[in-house]
Structure formats: structure tokens, C-alpha cells
N, C-alpha and C positions, 0 to 999 in steps of 0.2 A: 457544154452550155448549162446554165443554171435552170431551175424550174421556171414555170411560166407566170409566177405571181409578179405583181407590179414591182418594177424597179425604179427607184428615184435616185438619180445620180446628181451630185451637187459639186459645183466648182468651189474652190476655197478662196483664192486671192481675188478681192474685189467683189465677190459674190456673198459667200458666207462671212467673210472677213472684210472689214472696211479698210483694208491695207493689203500689202503684198509682202509675203515672207522673204522673197528674194531681196528686196530693198531693205526690209527690216534687218536681215542678216548682214547686209553691206554696212548699214549704219552701226550695227553692233560691233562689227570688226573694227571699223574706223574709230569708234569710241574707245576701244581698247588700245589702239595705237595708230597714229597717222601713217606709219610705214606699211600698214596693211594695204594702203592704196596701191602700191607698186606690186604687191602680191596678187591683188584682185585683178589688176590689168594683165598680169602674166596668166592667171587662170582663165581669163576671158578668151585668150587665143587658143585654149585647148577645148573649146566648145561650151555651150551654155549648160548642158547637162552636168559636165564635170565641174563647171563653175559653181553650180548650185550645190553639188555634193561637197565641194571644198568649203563653201561658206557655211553649210549646215554643220560641218564638223566643229564642235566646240561652241556652237551658237546656243547660249543659255537664255531662255526666256520663260516667263510665267504666263501660260495660256489665259489665266484668269484676268490678266491685265489687258489683253488684246481687245480691240474694238470690234466685236462681233455684231452682225445684224440680227437683232432679236426677232424681227418678223420672219426671217429665213429659218431660224432655229425653230420657231413655233410651227412653221409650215412642215418642216422635216419631222418634228415630233408628232404632228397630226397625221402625216402620211404613214409613219411607222405604226401608230396606234390603229390605223385602218388596214394594217397588214402588208404595207409596202416594204420591200427590201431596200434599205437605204445604203447608199455608197458615197463616200467622200473621195473624189478623184481630182487631183491637182497637179499642175506643172511644178509645184514646189517639191523639194526633195522628200523622199518617202519617209525619212526619219521624222521630219517636222510634221508631215501630214498625219502620221501615226500618233504623234504626241497630241495633236489637236483633237483627233477622233477619240482618243482615250479620255481626254479631259471632258469633252462634250457628252459622251455616253449616249449618243443618239444615232450612231452609225453601225451597221452590221459589218461593213468592210471599208477599208481605206487604202488608196493607192496613190503613189506619187512617182516623181522622176527618180531614176537611179543615176549612176555616173556615166551611163551610156546613152540612155533614151530620155529626151525631154518630152514629158507627157503633156503636150499642148497641141491644140489645133487638130491636124490630120492624125497625128499619133494617138491623141486621146480618143478620137472618133473610132479609129481602127481597134483600139484596145477594148472599147465598150461594145462594139459590134461583135468582135471575136468572143466576148464573154457572155453577152446577153442577146445578140442577134440584132438585125435591122429592125428599127421601131420597137425594140424590146425594152426600152427604158424611156423615162422622162428625164429631161436634163435642165438644171438651173445654171445659167451662166450670166456673164455681164459684158463680154467684149466681142470685138470683131473676130478674134481668134477662135471664138466658140461657134461660129457659123458652120464649119464642117461637122461639128458634133450635133448641132441642132438639126442638120439635114438628115442625120441617121436616127434621130430621136422620134418618139411617138408624140410627145408634147414639148413645145418650145416655152420654157419658163425663164423669166428674166428677173434679176434682182440687182440693184446697184448700177445699172447701165446708164450711160449718158444719153442725152436726147438724140445725139447723132447715131448712136448704136441702135436705139429703139426705132428710129426712122428707117435705118437700113434694114433691120429685121422685118419691119412692116412691109417693106417693098419686096422681100424675098418670100416670106411665109404668109399664108392666108390667115393663120391664127397664132396668137401668142398671148401669154398671160404675164402680167407684171406683178410680182409679189411685193416689190418695194419700188416706188417711183423715185426718180433721181432728185437730188436736192436742187431747188431753183435759186437759192440764195447764192450770191457771189461774195457775200461778206467774208466768208472763211478764207477766200483767196486774197482778200485785202489784209486780213488779220495776220497772215504769215509774214507780211512786211513789218509788222508792229509799228504802224504809223504813230501811235501814241508815244513811242520811244524817240521819235524825231525831235521831241521837245528838248532832249539833251543836246542836240546838235545846234540849238539856238545859242550855245556857248560861243560859236564862231563870231557872234556879234558883240561879245564882251569887250574886245579891244576897241571897237568903234564907240561903244557907250563910255568906256573908261576914258577915252581920249576926247570925248565930246565932239566927235566928228559929225559935220553936217554935209559933207561932200557926197553927192548922189553917186558918183563913180565908186567911192569906197563902199557904200551900202550895196550897190549892185554887185560888186566883187564879193562882198560878204554873202549875198543871196546865192550867187553861183556856188560858193564854197559850201553853203548850207545844203543845197541840192546834191552836190557831189557826196557829201558825208551821209546824207539820207540813203542814197543808193548803195554805197559801200557798207554802211551799217546794217541795212536790211539784208544784204547777202550773208552777213555774219550771223544775224539773228536766225535766219533760216538754217544755217549750218548748226548753230547751237541747239535749235529745236530738234534737228535730226539726230544729233549725237546724244541728246538727253531724253530720247523717247521713253526708255524704261523708267528713268527717274521721274519724268513728268507724269507718267501714268500712276505713280504712287503718291503724287502730290494732290492735296484737296482742291487746289485752284488751277494748277498748271495742267491737270489731266484733261481740261476742256480745250487746250490749245489745238489748232486744226490738224496738225500731223499726229499728235498723240491720240486724238479722238477719231482719227480716220476720215475727217471731213475734207481733207485735201490729200491727194496721192503723194507719196514720198517721191515718186518719179518726177512729179511736177516741180517739187522743191529742188531736186538735183539739177534740173534743167534751168530753173530760174536763177540760181546762184551765179553762174558765169555770165548770164545776160546782164544782171545788175552790176557786176564788176566792170563789164565792158562799157555800159552806159555811164557808170561813175567815172571811168577813165576818160571818156569823151568829154564829159562836162568839165572835169578838172583840167583838161588841156587848154581851156580858155583862161586859166589863171597862171600866175608865175610858177616856175619850176619848183621853187622852194615849197609851195603849197602841195604840189603833186608828190614831192618826196616825203612830206609829213603824212600825207594820206596813205602812201605806200607803207610807211612805218606803222601807222595806225592799223592797217590791215594785217601786216605781218604779226604785230603784237596780239591782235585779236585771235589770229589763227593759233599762235602759241598758247594763248589763254584757253581757247576752246579744247585743244588737244592735250595740253600738259599743265599749264600754270594754275588752272582753276582747281586742280586736285592737290595743290601744295598749300599747306596752312600758312596764312599771312601773306604769302606771295600773291595769292589771288586778290587780296584787298589792295595791296600796293599796285598791282597791275591795273585794277579798275581805276584807282586814283590817277595813274599815269594816263589812261585813256581819256578820262574826263579832261585833264589838263591839256592834252594834245589838241583837243578841239579849240581851246582858247588860243594856243600857239598857232594853230592853223589859220584862225581868223586874222591874226596879225600878219601872217605870211601872205594871205590872200589880198589884203588891203595895203600892205607895205608899211603899216603903222609899227612904231616901236613899242614893244611890250614892256611895261614897267616891271622890275623885279619884285616890287611890292605886290602887284597883282598875281604874279606867278606863285609867290609864297602863300598868299591868301588862298588861292585856288587849291594848292597842294594840300593844305591842312583841312580846308572845308570839305574837299572831295574825299579825303581820307576818312573824315568823320562820317560822311554819307555812305561810303563803301562799307564801313564797319557796321553802320546801322542796318544796311541791307543784309549782311551776314547775320547780325543779331536777330533780325526778323525771321530768318529761316530757322535758326536754332530754337527760337521760342515756339515756332510752329511745330518743329519736330518734338520738342518737349511735351507739348499739349497732346500729341499723337502717341506718346509713349515710346518714341524712338530715341536711341542713345546717341545718334549722330546724324549728320547730313548725308543723304544719298548722293554719291558722286562728288562729295567734298571731304576734305581731311579735317573735319571738325567733330568734336564731341559736345554734348550739351553742357558738360562740365567746363567748357571753355567760355561760356557765356559771360562770366564776370570779367575776363580779360578783354573780350570784344567790346563790352560796354565801357571799360576804362579807356580803350583806344578811341572810341567814338566821342566820349565826353572830353578827354584831354585834347584831342585834335580839334574838336569844335571850339574849345576855349582858346586854343592857340591861334586859330584863324581869326577870332575876334580881336585878340591881342595884336596880331599883325595889322589888322585893319585900323586899330587905334594908333599904332605907330605910324601908319601911312598918313593918317590925318595930320600928324605933326611933321611930316616930311616936306621939304622944299617943293616937291613936285605938285603938291596940292594947291599951293598958293597961286600958281599960274592957271589952274583949272577952276578954282572955286573962289568967289568973292567973299563968301562967309563960311569958311570950312568948319566953324564950330557947330553948324547945323548937323554935320555928319556924325557928331557924337551921339545924336539921338538914335542912329541906326545900330549902335553897339549893343545896348541892352535888348533891343528887339531881336537882333540876330542871335544873341546868346540865349534868349528865351526860346526862340524857335528851335535851335539845335537841341537844347535840353528837353524840350517838349517832344521832339521826334524820338529821342532815346526812351523817354517815359512811355510813349504810345507803343513803341516796339516791345518794350518790356511787358506791357499789358496784353500784347497780342492783337492790338488794334491797328497795326501798320500794314499797308500794302506791301507786296513783295519788293517793290522798288520805292524808296523814299522820295525820289525826284518826281515820279509819277503821282505818288500820294499827295505831295505838296501842291500839285496843280489842281487837285480836286478837293482839298481840305480848306474850308472857309477861313479857319484861323491862320493857316499858312499864307493864303492869298492876302488876307488883311495885313499880316506882317510885311509881306512884300510890298504892298501899297504904301505903308508907312515909311519903309526904307527908301522907296522911290521918291516920296515927298520930301524926305530929308535931303536927298541928293539934289532935287530940283531947287529947293529953298537955298541950299548952299551955293548954287550956281547963279541964281538971279537976284537974291536979296543983297 
């Protein structure tokens, strides 16, 4: 047994760290290869301690990027300055725990699980009692699993616990101290769905607008398709955020995303993904089978993008273009409307331009930070000129396709004065070139579509284009 000076034992996952290294390592392995999923399932059957040991093997991470709780670190440092013996003890694998302790430099000892014993709950309590005696230590924890440890501790200290955990602890222990209160805001849980990205799914209504449909049944079908796409797309956004944890934490803006910042547990994201997929499938079942098949194709392509295609130069841009266009095709499938090949061609070139601008924005940001390439992407800053050429040429071709569409026989049946549509051409061309220019200057949002909805000039351009369409229809 150690000497009788004060011992301060600290939990890692959820307490000192606003995340969990077990799930961090799962996301890391999956980001390396989708096929690790089958290996992880195999390891799971060999016990949790062995699973953690296997996942820790080869898990590369930078402790400086992890979302620590500053208030807990300050509490530990204050205790150590007052003569306390500080101990980091975690159910995470011992190699990862040692790496964290070495980085923080505020612990005298560090202990974690090995491939045989999972140092959690009763096992952790027994370990601390054997080493420091009953009531021989204060303990900072955050979960129900820490209750056996608190029962053997001298002081019950809480950090990062939910209200439910705090309430349960209050019913068991006569005294406890909260070092950091739980977050009351539910905004972070909404953010993981990226509701602002649902604006892209409004493309399912494009066939209705292009066909000048006024049938309520068609618009209701489009709305159902819109909801289904929102649910499926959000499940993919969660997956992307989990796979891109390391890259997001190195990004000046993406580092505040809920999972990267530790505002939402990774475990919650892993449980939410399948739920969204199930709900999306239920909603899609009310629409024609053709729509459901397109939705399945969209999901499969997004999975391929998340695990493989986004790391392939140019392939990622073409994939994004296809995913945008699939939304339009899905809208036609949901409503039973015939999609004009002119609209498909226009969408392909316009979305290719927007996808290229998105990648251009990332490269300009990397250049400003002194980075030579994109984290998690197969691009170098030297590729900027090529990406800009793709954006400009594709954007110009989309306007050309639109101009040819105006002269096509299909327009005569839809517009009484189609010459009004010519007014949209210079506006659309100006808008595309302006987006490229703003991206070049570093004034662009990470996503040009979302940027356009907040940019006054873009909104004004959109209004003029709509007016041109309306005039062409009624005059």
C-alpha cells in the first residue's frame, strides 16, 4: 500500500476527456478500412478487454487534438500542487492511457485495461482499494459504472456526468461535488443531423418545378421523398463526422463539430445512424419502388464515398456530382414525372462546378494554413489551378446547356414567352464565376450550396432567375 498522503484518482473517458477512446479507436480503424468492421465484430466475441487491446494496437492519435475538460485538468493540477498523489485510471487500454498521461504531465501514475482485465466498475474499485485502501482516495468519474468506485472512495467527485447520473448519485451518497456541470443545451444533438444540409435535398422538387406541376398529389409525393432523403442523408453525415474525427479536429471550422469537440458522445452517433436508416426506409416505403431503389443507390454510393472514393483524386468530385443529380432523379421517380435530358445534363455540369468549388475552398484554406495538401483527401495545393479550371468550364457548359434548352421544342409547351429565360443565362454565369472568385479569395463557406443560401448576392441572383422563369410562363 502507498503512503497516506492524499490520492486523487481520475477517470479518463467522459470525465477528463469529452470523448471515449474505445469508440475513438473504432472510428479510427473504420476510417482506415471498412473491412475492419468484420474484424472488430470478431474481436468483440473474445471479450471487451481483448477488444480494447486489439483496437489500441496501431491506433495513432495526437493527444493535443483531443477534447479535454479544462476544468478537470485545472482541478488535478491544483490538487497536485497541494501535495496530492494524482492517478489516471481508465477502462481504456493501458497503452492509450499512458500516452495521455505522458502528454498532460499532471499525473504521478497511470493505469488502464490490459488484454485480460477490463478496468471498469467493480474491477476498477478493487484495483484502487488494493493499492490505496478503502476511503484511501478521492475519485472523479462521470457514469453509472463509477458507482462501485465512489462507494470505496473518500470523496465523490463528478465531472461531465448527465443529469440522470447526478440524480442517481445524489440518491446514493450524502455528499458529492460537481467539478463541471453537464451541458444543458440540446443544440449539439440537433447539429449532428446537419439540418442545414437538408437544403440540398430540395432538389427532389426540381422535376416538379421544371414540369410546372400544380398537382397536390405530386407535391405531397415530393415532400415524402424529401423527408426520406433527409433521414438517410443525416445518417451518412453522422458517419462522415465519425470517420473524419482526426481531420476535423485539425480544421479551423470543422473542429467545433459536435463529435470532434466532444459535445455529443460517439456512442450516441453509432446508435443514431441505424435508427435514421430504418426511419428513412419506412418513409420511402410510401413511394414507388423506383424511388426506393434510387435511395438505396444513393446510400450505397455515399458509403463508398465515405470509405473509399473521397480519398481518390477527381473521383470524389464526380461522385459528389452524381449524388446531387441522384436527388433530382429521385424526385422524378417519386412523382412519376418524366425527367427531361436537358435538365439532367444541366444538373450534371452545374453540380460538377459546385463540387469543384467545394474542393477549391478546402485547398485555399489549406494553403492559408501553410499545409501542402488536404487532410484525408488526395489533393495538393498545387492542384488548385486544375480544380478552378474544372469549376469554371463546367459552370460555363451548364449555362450553355440551359441556353440550348431554351431553344428546344420542349420549352414551347411550357413557356408562352421563352425568350424571358435568356435573362437567366448571364445571371447564372455571373453567379458561378463569382463563387469561384470568392473561393479563390478564401471568402467561401466549406460548402458553396450552403453559402449561397446565406449570401445576399446569391439570393438576389436566385430571385432574378425565378422572375425570368415566371415571366416566361405568364407573359
